[in-house]
N, C-alpha and C positions, 0 to 999 in steps of 0.2 A: 305187420305194418301194410296198411291200406293205400293203395296205389291209383289214385287218377290220373286223367290225362296222358294216356300213353303217347310216345311220337310214333305216328306210323311214315312210312317209309316209301309206300305201293307207287304212291303220287306221284314222284321227281324227278319219273323219266321225262316225263311230257310239259314240264316246266323248261319255259323260253328265260334267254338272260334276260330281255325287255320286259318281259310281267318284273321278273326281281329287281332290278335296276329302277322299274318305272318307280315301283311302291317305295323302294327305299326310298327318293329323294321325295319323300315329305321329310324325312328327318337332316335333309341339305335344307328345304324350306324353316325348318324349327332353328337351325345355327343361324340363319341369313333374317330370321325374324320375320318373314314374308307370308302370306298368304298360304295356306296350303294347297299345293300344285302349282304352285311360280314355275318352277323347275319342268315340268308337264303340258302348263302354257308355254311355256317358252320354246321346247320342243313342236309344239305345235304351230307355233309362230313361224319359226326359223325353217320347218320344214320344208312348208310352203311355199317361203321363200326362195328355198333353193330348187324349188322345184320351178318356180316361176323363171329363173337364172338359168333353167336350163340343164343342170349338174344329171350325170348320170347315177345308175344304182349304187353304185361303187361310192363314191361321191356324198351321195344321200344319206347310205348308211352310216361314214364315218360322220358327215355333221348331225345325223340322228342319236348320235350316243355322245360327242361334243356337247349339243346342246340339253341331254339330261344328268350328265356329267359335268356340266360348269361350275357346281360351285361344291366338288369332294373336296376341293383345298381349304374351306373356309373358316373350315375351325379351329383349323392351325395357328389364324391370327385372332382368333377371339383374346385370347388372357390378355396379349399385348397390347390388343384395342382397349378395353375395361383400364387399363393401369394406365394407357396415356391418356385417356379421356376422363378417367373417374367416375365414369358412366355403366348402365346398361348395353352391353356388349351388340346385343339384339336390336334391340333400340335405336344405337347408333348407328349400325348398320344398314335397315330399316330404312331409316332417313335420309341416310348419306346417296341411297340409289337412287333419290330424287333430284338427286343437285346436277350441276352443268360447271364440272369443275372449270371451263375454259373463263366461270362468270365471277370473277374476284367479289362482288357482292353476296353471291348466294354462297361462293364458299366461306365468307366471313360470318355471315348469319350463320351459316350451322356449327362453325368452332365454337362462336358465341353460344350460344344456345345450347349445345351438347356437352361441352367441358366440365366437368368439374360442377355439376348442378348440384352433385350430393353432398359437396364436405362443405368447409368454412372459407370466409372471404378470400383469407391466405393460401390456401392448399388451391384455390380455381386462379388465384393469380399466379402462382405456380407453373400451374398446368398451358396455361395460356402463351405465358410469357417461352415456355419450351417448345409447342407446338409454333409459335410468331418465328422463333429461331431457326427451329430444326425441322419447319413441318415438310418441305418436300423431301427433305432426307427421310424421314418417320414414314411418308406417305407410300414411299416406294420398299423400304423395308417392310411396311404390312401388305404389300401387293406381291412381291416378291416371295416372302412365306409362302401365303397363298398360292401363288401360280405355281409354284414349285413342287409344291404336297399336292395339289387337284393334279398337275399331270403326271407327279409317282403312283398316285392312285389307278386313272387310267391304264398306266402300263404292267402295275399288279394285275390289272385285271384281264390281262394280254390284248389290247389295246395297241397300235403301232402310230407312228410318227404323225397321222394326220389330225386324229382324237386328240392325243396328249398334246401336241403346240397349238391346237385351238385352244384347248385349255390354259395352259401358259400363256397365251394373249391376249386372253379376254378383256384386259384393260387397256388396251393399245388403243390408239384414237389415231381417225383418219389425216389427220390434223399434224401430227405427231409428235402432241403434247401428251401421248397416253403412257403409261407405264405394264412392266417395268425395263423396258429396253429404246420407249423412245421409239418404234416401228412408226412409217409412215404407209400409207396406202397402199401398193401393191407389195409393199414387204410383210403386210400382215395378213398370216392365212384365212382364206375367206371362211374358214368356219369359224375362225374368232370375230370376222367382221359382224357375220352373220347374227352369234351367239347375243354380243354386244347390242345389237339395233333389235333382236329379239327380247331381252330382261329391259328394255326400258322401254319398249311398245308396254309390256306384262305391268310395269311399274302402274304407266300414267293411265292404262285400263283399266286397272284397278280404281285408279284414283277420281278418275275425272270422265270411262268411257270412251268408247272409240275416238270422237272427236280427239281429247284428251294428247292419246295414244299417236293417232297420225300427225296433230300439229307439234309436237316434241317435236318427233323423228324429223321433220320438217326441218325445223328451225336449228337442228344441229347438222343435217346434213352439210358434208364438206366440209364440217368441221368435227366430230366426233364419227360421223359416221359415212362410208361409200353412196357416194350420191346415186351409183344403179342401184343398191340394194334396197336405199328408199324409195327409188323410183318405183323396184318390185314390189315392193310394201305397200307403198300407196295405190297400187294396182289392184290389193284386196279391198278397198274399200268399200266396194260396192257387193261382199260375194256374203253375204247374208247367214250363210252355215258357217263359214268362216268365224264371223264373231260371235256367235249362237255359241256357239263350243265353245267358249272361253268362259260361259257365266256355264256351262255343262258340268256335274257332280259325276257323270261317266267320263271326263275328261280322259283319266288314266286308262280307260277301255280303249278308248280312241287314239289315242297316244299309242300302243301296244300291235293296234291294228294297224298301225301307219308302217311301221317297220317294213322296208321289200322284204317281199316273202320270199327271195329266192335267197335271203341271206339269215334268215331266224334261224339261231342257233339254239337248239335245244342243251339244256344244261344236264350231265352227268354229275355224280358226288364229286370230283373234284374241281369241278366248273362252279360248283356251290359254296363246296369248301373255298373257293379262290375269295367268292364276292364276300361270305363272312369275315374272311380274315381281313377283305382291302377297309372292311367296314367298318370294324373295329380300331383300326388304326386312322379313321376317321373322327371316331366317339373319344379314344384315349389323346388325340391331339388339340381337344377340348381344352385339357387345362395340362399346367407340368404334374400337376401333384396325379393325374391319372397315368403318366405315360406308362406302355404296359399292363395298363391293370387288367386289361381286356383276354388279354391273351394271356396274362401269367393264373386268371379263373377258370379259364378254360384247361389249360393245362393240369390244372390241381382237381378241374372238374372231371373229364377225361381220368386222371390218375384213380381216385374215388370210386369212379365206375366200373372201372375194370375189379376194383378189387370187394365191391358190394355184385357182383355177378352180372353185370349189364350185357346184355349182346353184343359186338362187334356194331352191327347196323343203328342199333340206338343209343349206342355212345358218343358215334358220329353225329346225331342229330345234336344228343346231349352238348356237343363239344359245340357248333351252331349256333344254340343256345345262349350258350356260355358266352360266347363272343360274342353276343348284340345283345346280352341283357341289360346295358347301358344307351343302347340306342334314345331314349328317351332323354337322357342328359343333356344330346345336344338344343334340347328346348330351353334349360335351366341357364341363368343369364350366368357369367362369370363371377361378377361383381356376390352373388352369391355361392358359386362353388369354391370361389380363391379366398374367404372373408374369413379373415384372419381371427375374428374374431365370436361371439353368439350372433346366434340368427335370432330375427324377431318372427312374430310367431307366422308373420307373413313370408315370410323367405321360408320358410318350414313348407308354407303351402306349395310354393311352388318349387322345391324339394323331391315332396310328397307325390308331381305330378310326372316326374320321368318314368315311371314304371308304367300308369296309365298311356304314356304317351309309344312308350317301345310296344306294350300290346296294340293297341292300334295300330302302328304302322306295320308290323309283323303279319298282323292278322292280315292286310290286304292282299298278300298272298297266301292262296287256298291252303297248299301243302305246311305251309308255316303255322294254320291258325292255331293248331294245340300246341306246338312249338311257343307262339305266343302267348298262351295262358300259363303255360311253364315261365316264361324268361319275366312277364308281368309281374308275377308271385315273388321276386326274389327278395323282397322285403317283406313279408308275411311272415309269421310269425307261429307256432303250435298252438301258444297257448290265444289267438285271436287278439292280441295286441299289435299289429303289426300294419303295415300301407300297402296300397292304396284302398282296400276291401274289407279288411279284417278277415281277414279266412282262417281257419281253422284246422287242427291235424288232421282232421276228414275230407280236408278241400286241398290238403299239399301232397302232390304225389312225391315220388323220391328224385324224380328229376331236378322239381324245383327243390327240395331237400337239400340235394346236393348243390347246385350253385349258390342256393344260398349259404350255405357253409364256408363254400371258398372264397365267396364275394366277400363275409365277413374276415374270412382268416386275411386276407389279402390286404384289407381294409385298416385293418388293424398294425399289420407287418409295413406299411407304405407309411411314407412322410406325408401330412398334414397339411395345409396351410395353419392350424392353431397346434401345431406338437410334432415331436420327432416320430420316426418310427419305432416302435415298439418288437425286442427281441420275440423271437420266436418261441421260447418258451413259456415266456409271457404271455403273450399272445394265447398261447394256448390253455394257460392257466385260467385266463380270461372267459376262453371260451369255454371251457369249464365245467361252468358258476351260469352259464345261458344253456343247457341243454335241459331237454325236456319243457323248456318254455319255447325260447326263441329257435334251437337248433335240436337237429333229429339226433338223437346219441349214437345210433350207430355209425350216422353219417361222420362223426366228430372222435368217433374211439379209430376208424379208419385212416382219419385226417392226423390223427395221432401217432399212430403206427405207419404212415408214410411218409412222416415229418422227422420219426428219429430211422427210417431206412436210409435217407438223404443223407440226415445225418453222420452215416455212419459207413455211407460211402466214399 
């Protein structure tokens, strides 16, 4: 068996937490339907506001990671949002970020133009009626879910109350009409106040440039936003270097360099494991049908790798690749992921993009570039009939073959929107017919052996 794309480990020792998180924020942008770099630009904006109001180094560091991770919980409400609106969750989220919820005409217009547009008239009317009757309750439910999961992810990564509470309270408004707790004014953590302001600034800057962003935050001063923070943001209006950075393709490196130097954290192997595990939960929260998928694939991959004689250091990297192999699914609409019927050709095209997104995002982290190629090829086949690049056996490493085998096994044995879970014995029988074409025979044989051992323990 020819093995390519070997995973090297020597570079990890100098990898900072900010480098890894900054790169992975591109996945959070995907699930929110935002242009690439949204979280990074929010961090750039908010950090400068924090400096202008005189936050100390410790507070700025907490603010920095609040801004990068503000959307860490957003995948957790995607399926419910899609169910309620009957529409593409990514587009719905993207457009909702332009709505001032204190403006009833904007809110009504949004609901009318985004609800049930893909269904028939009766279905659309039913959804509109539900939102009219229970809209406030449902909105709180969606935000509560996202806020709780985002704060949980932050804590799992090792951050304290300042970061977790900042993420949890992202949607609270200065006038007390935000969610989920209706906090007002000084009750809202300052990190949350800055994060929401930064988010709106980036959204409107993308739509209409500097003046659109400044006009919008000025209009919402005292309702959504702390007037003192708006004043600080308006004070940046003549700083051309600040605004030019928002158009810079190199914004990620600028944001990484902006982290307070005295607080930079260099990740060890345990730290990298925590990041991979946390983001695997972000991935799996996207759909109820993928709950635990990434963790199980990682478990199976580690088990197979051990039996195939893969060394311990390389197994650890392979496990991270397995945890993150579906990172790109955050860029696929739940209207496609959770569809109970047959997919259209356009929907299949969307599905086939997810390993491309995975590879692109992981490639932003230099020591992960080889791992990106491994994870991004998990839907390729030995016979060249896979996707996205139609690679053949000579191009597929043992690492990829292991992840592919484990991914297919878990997909078959898990419940899906279009079928019930398939028993292990039947799943292995199905996979046996795929060896030599889609699946590596050695990997399959070891999987069968492993399942037999698990059954007999």
